[in-house]
Every structure is written in C-alpha cells, then in structure tokens.
C-alpha positions in Angstrom: -23.6 -4.2 -3.1 -20.2 -5.5 -2.0 -20.0 -2.9 0.7 -23.1 -4.4 2.3 -21.0 -6.2 4.9 -21.9 -9.3 6.8 -20.5 -9.6 10.4 -20.9 -12.5 12.7 -20.4 -11.5 16.4 -19.1 -14.1 18.8 -18.0 -14.2 22.4 -14.5 -12.8 22.0 -14.6 -11.3 18.5 -16.2 -11.4 15.1 -16.0 -12.7 11.6 -16.2 -10.5 8.5 -17.8 -11.9 5.5 -16.1 -15.2 4.4 -12.8 -14.4 6.1 -12.0 -17.4 8.4 -10.1 -15.5 11.1 -11.8 -14.3 14.3 -10.9 -10.6 15.0 -10.8 -9.4 18.6 -13.3 -6.6 19.4 -11.8 -3.2 18.6 -9.6 -4.5 15.7 -11.2 -2.4 13.0 -11.7 0.7 15.1 -8.1 0.6 16.2 -7.0 0.3 12.6 -9.1 3.2 11.6 -7.8 5.4 14.4 -4.2 4.6 13.2 -5.0 4.8 9.4 -3.3 7.6 7.3 -6.1 9.0 5.2 -4.0 11.5 3.1 -3.5 9.2 0.1 -7.2 8.1 -0.1 -8.4 11.7 0.3 -6.0 12.9 -2.4 -7.2 10.2 -4.9 -10.8 11.0 -4.3 -10.1 14.7 -4.7 -8.4 14.0 -8.0 -11.6 12.3 -9.4 -13.7 15.1 -8.0 -11.6 17.7 -9.7 -11.7 15.9 -13.1 -15.5 15.7 -12.9 -15.8 19.4 -11.9 -13.5 20.3 -14.8 -15.4 18.1 -17.2 -12.1 16.3 -18.2 -13.3 12.8 -19.1 -9.9 11.9 -20.5 -8.4 12.1 -17.0 -11.1 10.0 -15.3 -10.2 6.5 -16.3 -6.8 6.4 -14.6 -7.9 8.4 -11.6 -10.9 6.1 -11.0 -8.6 3.1 -11.1 -6.3 4.7 -8.6 -9.3 5.5 -6.3 -10.6 2.0 -6.5 -7.2 0.6 -5.5 -7.1 2.9 -2.6 -10.7 1.9 -1.5 -9.6 -1.7 -1.3 -6.9 -0.8 1.3 -9.4 0.9 3.7 -10.0 -0.7 7.1 -12.7 -3.4 7.0 -13.1 -3.4 3.2 -9.5 -4.5 2.6 -10.4 -7.8 4.4 -12.8 -9.0 1.7 -12.8 -6.8 -1.3 -9.8 -8.3 -3.2 -10.3 -7.0 -6.7 -11.7 -3.8 -8.3 -14.4 -5.8 -10.1 -16.1 -6.4 -6.8 -16.6 -2.7 -6.0 -18.8 -1.4 -8.8 -22.0 -2.5 -10.4 -22.0 -5.0 -13.2 -22.9 -2.4 -15.9 -19.7 -0.5 -15.1 -17.4 -3.4 -15.9 -19.4 -4.6 -18.9 -18.9 -1.2 -20.5 -15.2 -1.3 -19.8 -14.8 -4.8 -21.3 -16.8 -3.7 -24.3 -14.3 -0.9 -24.9 -17.0 1.7 -24.2 -15.1 3.8 -21.7 -16.0 7.1 -23.3 -19.8 6.2 -23.0 -19.2 4.9 -19.5 -17.5 8.3 -18.4 -20.3 10.3 -20.1 -22.9 8.2 -18.2 -21.0 8.8 -14.9 -20.8 12.6 -15.5 -24.7 12.7 -15.7 -24.8 11.8 -11.9 -21.4 11.7 -10.5 -22.7 12.0 -6.9 -24.5 8.8 -7.1 -21.5 7.0 -8.6 -19.0 8.4 -6.0 -21.4 8.2 -2.9 -19.7 5.1 -1.3 -16.2 6.6 -1.8 -17.2 9.9 -0.3 -19.1 8.1 2.5 -16.0 6.1 3.4 -13.9 9.2 3.5 -16.4 11.1 5.7 -17.0 8.0 8.0 -13.3 7.5 8.7 -12.4 11.1 9.3 -15.4 11.4 11.6 -14.4 8.2 13.5 -10.8 9.4 14.0 -12.0 12.7 15.4 -15.0 11.8 17.5 -14.2 8.3 18.7 -10.5 9.3 19.4 -11.9 12.1 21.6 -14.4 9.8 23.3 -11.8 7.1 24.1 -9.2 9.6 25.4 -11.9 11.3 27.5 -12.9 7.9 29.0 -9.3 7.2 30.2 -8.6 10.7 31.3 -7.5 11.0 35.0 -7.3 7.2 35.3 -4.0 5.4 36.3 -2.6 4.6 32.9 -1.3 1.2 34.1 -2.6 -0.6 37.2 0.0 -1.1 39.9 0.1 -4.2 42.2 -2.8 -4.2 44.6 -4.6 -1.3 42.7 -8.2 -2.1 41.7 -9.0 -1.8 38.1 -11.9 0.5 37.4 -14.6 -1.1 35.2 -15.0 0.5 31.8 -18.7 1.2 32.4 -17.7 3.1 35.6 -15.2 5.1 33.7 -17.9 6.2 31.2 -20.2 7.3 34.1 -17.3 9.1 35.9 -16.6 11.2 32.8 -20.2 11.9 32.0 -20.0 10.0 28.7 -22.9 7.6 29.2 -25.3 9.8 27.3 -23.1 9.4 24.2 -23.3 5.6 24.4 -27.0 5.6 23.5 -29.3 7.7 21.3 -26.9 10.1 19.6 -24.1 7.4 19.2 -21.2 9.8 19.7 -22.7 12.3 17.3 -24.9 15.3 17.1 -27.4 14.7 14.3 -29.9 12.0 13.2 -27.7 10.9 10.3 -25.2 9.2 12.7 -27.7 8.0 15.2 -27.5 4.6 16.7 -28.0 2.1 13.8 -31.2 0.2 13.4 -30.0 -3.4 12.8 -31.8 -6.7 12.4 -30.2 -9.7 14.2 -30.2 -13.2 12.9 -28.5 -16.1 14.8 -26.4 -18.8 13.4 -24.2 -21.6 14.6 -20.6 -21.0 13.4 -18.6 -24.2 12.9 -14.8 -24.0 12.2 -12.2 -26.6 12.0 -10.3 -27.0 15.2 -12.8 -24.9 17.2 -16.0 -25.8 19.1 -19.2 -24.6 17.4 -20.2 -21.1 18.5 -23.6 -19.5 18.5 -23.2 -16.1 16.9 -25.3 -13.0 16.0 -25.3 -12.1 12.3 -25.7 -8.5 11.2 -25.3 -6.6 7.9 -24.0 -3.1 7.7 -24.2 -0.7 4.8 -22.1 2.0 6.5 -18.7 1.8 8.2 -19.8 4.2 10.9 -22.7 1.9 11.9 -20.4 -1.1 12.2 -17.8 0.8 14.2 -20.4 1.8 16.7 -21.6 -1.7 17.3 -18.0 -3.0 17.4 -17.0 -0.5 20.2 -20.0 -0.9 22.3 -19.8 -4.7 22.2 -16.1 -4.5 22.9 -16.7 -2.3 26.0 -19.2 -4.8 27.3 -16.6 -7.5 27.0 -13.5 -5.5 28.2 -11.9 -4.9 24.8 -11.1 -1.2 24.2 -8.7 0.8 22.0 -6.1 2.8 23.9 -3.5 5.3 22.9 0.2 4.2 23.6 1.9 6.6 26.0 5.1 6.2 24.1 4.5 6.3 20.2 0.9 7.7 20.3 -0.5 4.9 18.2 -3.6 3.0 19.2 -3.7 -0.6 20.3 -6.3 -2.9 21.7 -6.4 -3.3 25.4 -7.5 -6.8 26.2 -9.9 -7.8 29.1 -8.2 -7.6 32.4 -5.1 -5.8 31.1 -4.2 -2.2 31.9 -1.0 -1.7 29.7 0.1 1.9 29.1 2.2 0.9 26.1 1.7 -1.0 22.9 3.7 -3.9 21.6 4.6 -2.2 18.3 8.1 -1.0 17.4 9.3 1.8 19.7 10.2 5.1 17.9 13.9 5.2 17.1 14.4 1.7 18.5 12.9 -0.8 16.0 14.4 -3.8 17.7 12.3 -3.2 20.9 8.6 -2.5 21.5 7.3 0.4 23.5 6.1 -2.0 26.1 9.6 -3.6 26.5 11.2 -0.2 26.9 
C-alpha cells in the first residue's frame, strides 16, 4: 500500500506524498534516466535465486538488502524512509514475533505475489531508461543543440511532429502493448497552502506504477516547457527549463570536478 503514491500537480512542478518541496517537471524521469540499476537488479536476483533453490536460510538477509535497495529507487526514496513501510503488517508482525521460519515458508508458497512490486520496479525503470531515453533523443535529433543569438527556438510540440513522434504521445504511451498503455487516472482538485507561498490550485492523482507516473510527468512537463536532455559533454541527463536551450548540464565535468560541463 505504501507504493500507492499521491502526487499533487501544480503550475511549475509537483509534490510527492507529504514531502514539502516542489519538484520541477521532469525531476523523477531525469533521475531514472541517470540511475544505475546494477545494484538493485543484483539484490533482486539474489532473492530470486534463493527462492528457486529453496534455500530459506539465505532469504532473511537477502530480503533485508533488497528492501534497502528499494528505498533508494527514484520516487520511492522521497517518502519511504524505513523498511517497515514497504511490506504488509503481517510480514512485520511475524518478524517481531520471532517467526521468521514460518514467514519464509509462507512466502515460498507464493513468491511471485510477494516480489511483485520489486519486480515491477525493476522492469519499469529498465523500460523507462530504454524507451524514454530513445524518445527524448529522437525528439532533439537534428535540432540546434543550443540556440544561438537571433535563432528561433522550436517549440517542443513542433519537434514531436517533425520527428513523427506524436503518435507515441497518445494511446500507446511510448509502448507497444496494452499493459503499458496510457494510464487511466482519476483527478481530484485541492488547494495547496504552504508557508511562504501563495495558495495554489493543484490536481491530485494516485499512481500504483512508476511507469504510469513517469508518463504523466513527462507529458505535463512537455506542455509547460520542462524536458530532460542529455548533456553533450558527460552524457548524463539534466532538466531543460522553459525558455532554455542549454547543450550542457551544470554537473561536474568529467576529469575537472571543480568546473561544470556548462562552464567549460
């Protein structure tokens, strides 16, 4: 239930669960595109191997390592701050009661159900990195990477049309099967009041899958001029803000940690 995520969408960004900071559109997608998945995939594979080998004595430590890795994933790391928030109440009651052997035996009866959110997170992130990375690079292909003085900036929607990508925006949502179709979401409106900021009318949505959230985040960002872009120097992704056409990110430049790619 704690991966059923509440997002409140505003004019220039969004709020995740109870986290007070407003994130610019494209923040989570950019983080996913840059995220190194090797450690998470290895920890999930270790659990799957222990299950396949029917080795319950290995599962306890490996599960704990997997939960810790899950808490570091983009989006979830913002509001899942302790392992106790990830699993159902019965799971933790069994551990507190010292019934780990019974718990592992129960898990082994239906490991797919227990691991579903961990597997879904892996599959979603790997898919987003491949498909969304391709989509964004295709959108910028052939365009001046940084606008020169007097040069007109081409709107993002026009770039989508010019590269025949508009069909992927709607209906098949960057994918090829119904499982990753555009999400069906219910919208509820709310007035968000925060100290030091004027009240803002926001749209509140809930997401059960990371893939659904990223689709909405990207498309809302494109509407407002926020879009992830790959740095021409270091190759990492960064958020291009409305009106900007930077070719380079403001992260440390490779081999020159005292300067940014953009400065160089």
